[in-house]
N, C-alpha and C positions, 0 to 999 in steps of 0.2 A: 542791343542795337548791332546790326550787321556792319562789318567794316567794308565789305565789298558788295556791290549790287550784282546779281547774276543777270546778265543780259544775253538772251539766246538769239535775238535777232539783231544783226548789225544795222546801223543807220546807213542810209545811202551816202556814199562818199567817205566812209570810215576806212582809213589806211593803217596798216600795221607793219612793223618790221619783225620778221621771223628770225629768231636767234638760231634755230636749228638749221634752216636752209639758207640763212644769210641773204634773204630776198625781201622785197616789199610785196605785200599782199593786200588786195582789196577785200574787205569783209573778214569774217571769222573762218579762216581756213585751217589754222593750226591751233592746238590747245593753248590756253591762256598762259601756261607756264613757259611757253616757248616764244612769246611775242611781247613787243613793246607797242603801246598805242592805246587808244586810237589817236591818229593824227588827222588833221583837217585836209591835208593834201598829200599826194604821192611824193612830192619834193621834200616835204617835212619828214616823212617816214624814211626817205632815202638817207637823210642826215641824222638819223637816230643815234647811230654809233659815234658820230662826231660829238653830239651833245653829251653822251655818256663819258667820252674821253675828257671833254672840257670839265665836267663836274668832278670826275675823279681827280684831275689835276688840282682843282680848287680845294677839294677836301684834303688832299695830300699836303697842300701848302699851309693849311691851318695848323 
């Protein structure tokens, strides 16, 4: 059983946060290893690093 599905075609409205360029991108522009997502909206993708920070703080507190 595969852990990850390979999706070559992005769905309309898929947003990603690129870790390499530190930008929000629509669709599959950068390699998967360099992005978080997909997110349902641009705003959600813009706050990806805020969510990462929150989760890291929660895990550190445990």
